[in-house]
TORKOLGU-203063 format. One record per residue (C-alpha): residue in one letter; residue number from 1; x, y, z. Coordinates in steps of 0.001 Angstrom, whole numbers. Layout:
BEGIN
 residu num    east   north      up
      A NUM       X       Y       Z
...
***
This chain:
BEGIN
 residu num    east   north      up
      M   1  119684   84264 -182265
      V   2  122947   85085 -184074
      D   3  126271   84336 -182366
      V   4  128514   87407 -182232
      I   5  131414   85597 -180506
      R   6  132348   82036 -181393
      T   7  135324   79837 -180577
      E   8  136139   76298 -181672
      S   9  138731   74199 -179821
      L  10  140477   77397 -178758
      S  11  143783   76614 -177034
      K  12  146756   78499 -175663
      T  13  150011   76923 -174474
      Y  14  152743   79177 -173134
      G  15  156440   78774 -173860
      D  16  157090   76838 -170651
      G  17  154501   74225 -171641
      T  18  151683   75571 -169457
      A  19  148361   74828 -171173
      A  20  146290   77814 -170035
      V  21  143334   77161 -172356
      R  22  142289   73729 -173627
      D  23  139796   73258 -176466
      V  24  137437   76020 -175372
      N  25  134166   76198 -177288
      L  26  132071   79300 -176701
      N  27  129161   80962 -178399
      V  28  127915   84357 -177262
      R  29  124656   85599 -178727
      R  30  124204   89089 -180016
      G  31  122680   91393 -177412
      E  32  123087   89136 -174377
      I  33  125000   89646 -171149
      F  34  127359   86680 -170988
      G  35  129077   85824 -167706
      F  36  132493   84142 -167819
      L  37  133488   82777 -164422
      G  38  136544   80937 -163177
      P  39  138884   80795 -160193
      N  40  142379   82215 -160337
      G  41  144512   80469 -162977
      A  42  141494   78810 -164620
      G  43  142157   80166 -168118
      K  44  139622   82970 -168010
      T  45  142081   85812 -168471
      T  46  143903   84082 -171311
      T  47  140633   83404 -173161
      I  48  139552   87021 -172844
      S  49  142987   88230 -173929
      I  50  142741   86163 -177109
      L  51  139253   87491 -177867
      T  52  140413   91088 -177358
      T  53  143559   90573 -179532
      V  54  146011   91016 -176644
      L  55  147265   87427 -177113
      R  56  147259   85031 -180053
      S  57  145953   81500 -179721
      T  58  148150   78435 -180143
      N  59  145447   76299 -181746
      G  60  141785   76486 -182585
      Y  61  139706   79356 -183843
      A  62  137998   82481 -182525
      E  63  135821   84958 -184361
      I  64  133903   88099 -183507
      D  65  131009   89006 -185783
      G  66  132356   86507 -188309
      I  67  135876   88006 -188332
      D  68  138891   85856 -187463
      V  69  140460   87307 -184310
      D  70  144049   86297 -185092
      R  71  143987   87321 -188763
      H  72  142253   90682 -188457
      P  73  143001   92183 -185019
      D  74  142589   95789 -186230
      R  75  139051   95096 -187442
      I  76  138236   93350 -184166
      R  77  139443   96307 -182073
      R  78  137025   98613 -183849
      K  79  134143   96363 -182870
      I  80  134932   95923 -179168
      G  81  135139   98111 -176104
      L  82  137057   97331 -172922
      V  83  136525   98368 -169315
      F  84  139388   97178 -167133
      Q  85  139250   96452 -163418
      K  86  142050   98993 -162943
      S  87  141421  102560 -163973
      S  88  143072  103707 -167191
      A  89  141927  107323 -166854
      D  90  144487  110097 -166509
      E  91  143789  111772 -163160
      T  92  145552  114975 -164197
      L  93  143021  115579 -166976
      T  94  139325  116325 -166891
      G  95  136718  113734 -167763
      R  96  136066  115449 -171076
      E  97  139773  115523 -171945
      N  98  140059  111791 -171223
      L  99  137177  111120 -173598
      E 100  138700  113371 -176271
      I 101  141877  111289 -176133
      A 102  139889  108038 -176340
      A 103  137929  109350 -179321
      G 104  141154  110343 -181051
      L 105  142665  106909 -180513
      Y 106  139653  105361 -182231
      G 107  139933  107801 -185129
      L 108  136712  109748 -184618
      A 109  136542  113007 -186549
      P 110  136425  116189 -184385
      A 111  132757  116931 -185057
      E 112  131723  113339 -184439
      S 113  133898  113232 -181319
      R 114  132247  116322 -179807
      S 115  128765  115015 -180535
      R 116  129519  111566 -179186
      I 117  131160  112897 -176002
      R 118  128196  115177 -175324
      E 119  125782  112274 -175791
      I 120  127717  109859 -173570
      L 121  128310  112375 -170795
      G 122  124570  112953 -170634
      R 123  123664  109270 -170696
      L 124  126126  108410 -167911
      D 125  125247  111430 -165727
      L 126  128701  112982 -166068
      T 127  127845  116281 -167758
      E 128  128236  118375 -164607
      A 129  131576  116719 -163761
      A 130  132921  116697 -167317
      D 131  135298  119624 -166843
      R 132  136581  118629 -163402
      L 133  139859  116786 -162879
      V 134  139375  113030 -162618
      R 135  141392  112923 -159380
      G 136  138331  114455 -157701
      Y 137  135896  111820 -159013
      S 138  134255  109274 -156732
      G 139  134726  105563 -157419
      G 140  131351  105337 -159136
      M 141  132067  108355 -161322
      R 142  135393  106874 -162395
      R 143  133667  103635 -163349
      R 144  131171  105565 -165463
      L 145  134017  107455 -167116
      E 146  135685  104115 -167903
      I 147  132468  102955 -169569
      A 148  132287  106207 -171527
      A 149  135843  105750 -172816
      G 150  135130  102112 -173660
      I 151  132055  102885 -175758
      I 152  133114  106207 -177315
      H 153  133394  104503 -180715
      S 154  130007  102728 -180415
      P 155  131348   99163 -180152
      E 156  129137   96166 -180764
      I 157  130644   94210 -177859
      L 158  131714   95486 -174458
      F 159  134181   93435 -172409
      L 160  133914   94151 -168670
      D 161  136717   92791 -166504
      E 162  135688   92907 -162813
      P 163  133987   96256 -163493
      T 164  132502   96816 -160018
      L 165  135516   95729 -157979
      G 166  135861   98068 -155015
      L 167  132453   99739 -155409
      D 168  129950   99728 -152576
      P 169  126556   98010 -153123
      Q 170  124909  101282 -154171
      G 171  127691  101979 -156664
      R 172  127437   98460 -158064
      A 173  123667   98750 -158506
      Q 174  124002  102108 -160255
      F 175  126760  100797 -162532
      W 176  124513   98002 -163761
      E 177  121640  100362 -164380
      Y 178  123864  102115 -166913
      I 179  124937   98830 -168522
      R 180  121333   97666 -168867
      D 181  120456  101023 -170384
      L 182  123292  100747 -172901
      R 183  122221   97278 -173917
      A 184  118600   98365 -174292
      H 185  119395  101410 -176419
      Q 186  122346  100106 -178447
      Q 187  121726   96332 -178505
      M 188  125254   95985 -177171
      T 189  126608   92543 -176269
      V 190  128285   92429 -172850
      F 191  130996   89897 -171960
      L 192  131364   89989 -168184
      T 193  133842   88644 -165677
      T 194  133176   89173 -161981
      H 195  133906   87551 -158651
      Y 196  130554   88785 -157327
      L 197  128517   85681 -158101
      D 198  125261   87291 -156992
      E 199  125960   89925 -159640
      A 200  126545   87304 -162334
      D 201  123394   85468 -161229
      Q 202  121167   88527 -161489
      L 203  122608   90033 -164653
      S 204  123771   87267 -166961
      D 205  121532   85746 -169582
      R 206  123962   82820 -169749
      I 207  127153   81839 -167945
      S 208  130178   79683 -168732
      I 209  132290   78281 -165908
      I 210  135925   77573 -166799
      D 211  138513   75730 -164726
      H 212  141928   74219 -165541
      G 213  141600   75725 -169021
      S 214  138394   73886 -169941
      I 215  134727   74865 -169965
      L 216  132904   72882 -167296
      R 217  129379   73950 -168122
      T 218  127419   76665 -169930
      G 219  123822   77628 -169333
      T 220  121433   80111 -167848
      P 221  121822   80724 -164105
      A 222  118709   78601 -163547
      E 223  120098   75751 -165652
      L 224  123388   75777 -163746
      K 225  121552   75603 -160441
      D 226  119409   72746 -161717
      A 227  122622   70869 -162546
      L 228  123471   70893 -158837
      G 229  120090   69464 -157987
      G 230  116564   70639 -157355
      G 231  117457   72148 -153991
      V 232  119860   72243 -151061
      V 233  119490   70542 -147693
      D 234  121556   71966 -144842
      L 235  122070   69270 -142211
      R 236  123569   69326 -138728
      T 237  124210   65955 -137065
      H 238  125379   64670 -133679
      G 239  129065   63929 -134090
      D 240  130829   63705 -137391
      G 241  132059   60663 -139262
      P 242  132081   58704 -142530
      E 243  128806   56963 -141645
      V 244  126894   60162 -142464
      A 245  128131   60334 -146056
      Q 246  127739   56566 -146414
      A 247  124134   56599 -145217
      L 248  123082   59595 -147287
      G 249  125133   58882 -150392
      R 250  123046   55780 -151109
      L 251  119795   57718 -151274
      D 252  118114   58196 -154615
      G 253  117945   61904 -155412
      V 254  121036   62987 -153453
      V 255  123368   64477 -156060
      V 256  126135   66080 -153985
      I 257  127283   65769 -150362
      D 258  129635   68412 -149019
      R 259  131083   68194 -145515
      L 260  131413   71703 -144099
      G 261  134082   71671 -141395
      N 262  134389   69109 -138615
      D 263  131309   69798 -136527
      G 264  128750   67571 -138221
      V 265  127490   70137 -140754
      Y 266  126687   68927 -144267
      R 267  125268   70482 -147404
      L 268  123397   68187 -149787
      G 269  122437   68989 -153356
      V 270  119265   67043 -154060
      R 271  116559   66528 -156633
      H 272  112881   66611 -155667
      L 273  113130   68123 -152192
      A 274  109671   67014 -151119
      S 275  110455   63310 -151515
      V 276  114146   63347 -150587
      V 277  113858   65082 -147213
      P 278  111789   62308 -145588
      S 279  114269   59766 -146978
      I 280  117148   61683 -145375
      V 281  115434   61660 -141993
      R 282  114669   57936 -142237
      A 283  118222   57094 -143352
      C 284  119728   59004 -140434
      D 285  117381   57297 -137995
      A 286  118192   53842 -139387
      A 287  121932   54517 -139147
      G 288  121673   55866 -135611
      I 289  122683   59361 -136707
      G 290  121156   62046 -134522
      L 291  119904   65228 -136175
      D 292  120331   68645 -134584
      G 293  118813   70535 -137479
      L 294  117624   70326 -141079
      S 295  116635   73121 -143458
      T 296  115983   73371 -147186
      R 297  116484   76126 -149772
      S 298  117268   76798 -153404
      P 299  120942   76529 -154442
      T 300  123009   79659 -155048
      L 301  125312   80207 -158006
      E 302  128219   80264 -155558
      E 303  127349   76719 -154444
      V 304  127204   75621 -158075
      F 305  130618   77175 -158660
      L 306  132154   75554 -155578
      T 307  130720   72166 -156485
      M 308  131991   72311 -160063
      T 309  135455   73727 -159391
      G 310  136107   72814 -155766
      R 311  137450   76343 -155342
      P 312  136011   79747 -154465
      V 313  136178   82716 -156781
      R 314  139083   84935 -155792
      D 315  140359   88270 -157097
      M 316  141910   87464 -160448
      E 317  144438   89155 -162689
      G 318  142989   90464 -165904
      P 319  143877   92572 -168902
      T 320  145204   95928 -167783
      P 321  146572   98836 -169767
      N 322  149900   98511 -167978
      G 323  151083   95331 -169667
      P 324  150056   91964 -171088
      P 325  147942   89777 -168837
      H 326  148845   86306 -167710
      E 327  147272   83494 -165799
      S 328  148658   82609 -162425
      G 329  151749   80529 -163036
      A 330  151954   81315 -166739
      P 331  154407   83726 -168362
      A 332  153120   86877 -169954
      G 333  153092   87413 -173682
      G 334  151979   85570 -176797
      R 335  153535   84160 -179882
***
C-alpha cells in the first residue's frame, strides 16, 4: 500500500532549546485511519503542525503525497483538510454561508461551490439546517459542519484534532459513522488525534504513540496490546510490600508489574495466560503472600499507553484557528 504521509528523522527545536520533536519517522498509508497518540507536551501537536504547514521543521524531512511539506506549503494545503477541536464556524452566519466562505478560501468556482455544498450538506445530514444560524446548532451538528468545511475542496487527507471532544457517546458514534462513510466513498486518509483511547482502538487501522518527542511504537491496536503481553492479571494481595514484585518479577512470562495504590492491588502484563496464572499462584504461596483475588482479561489500549509513557492521556493543546499551536512548555511559532 502506498504511503501518503512520510517523515524521516523529523525534528523541531524551539528558540529556547526545547526539542519538541526528535527524529520522528512516520509512514501513513493511503486510505487508512491513522491514530497519533501522546500525553500533553509529547510532541504530537508540533508534529501535526509541521505536517499541516503551520510550523517548519528544524531538521529532517516530511512529505505528503510525495510533496515536500516545507518547500511547497501551498500545494500541501490544497491536499489536506483540517477539523480543529475548537469550532472555527461563524455563529452569526448560517451553515450554508460558512461553507460558501470555506469554498471561496479554497478557490472553488461559484458553480462548483454550489454543487459541492449541496452534495456535502446532504451527505452530512445538514440540508434542513443549512439556512439556520450556526448559533442554534447542537454540538453534533457543529461537528458535522466543521467536517463539511474541512472537506469542501475534496482533500486527500483529513486531519482531525480531538474531533469528538465534548460530544456525548451518541454524538461521538454518529460522528464516526460520517467519517467512515467519507473514507469509503472518497478513499480519504484520516490522521486522528484523540484522548478517547477506546475511540482510537476501535477506529484506527494503525497507531503511533509519541512521548518526549520520540515515537515509542507503531502498530495496529492488536499489535500494541500484544507488546504489553498476552493478557492482564489483576491481583489483590494481603498487605503490600516489595516482596510481591520480587516474587512475581522472577516468573517467566511476566512482562510488566504495576502497583496500583497502596492496598495490595497489582496489574501484571503477561504472556500465555494459561501457563502463567498457575505460576503466579504458586509463587505467592511459596513467598507467603496471601491472595484476596485474581482475575484475567485482555489488555486495553489505555493500559498499553500508560505502560509505555507512564502518563495518562490528558486534554492537549492543538492547532486552532486563533493562533499558532505550541507544546506545553515550548514557545509558539516557527522559524
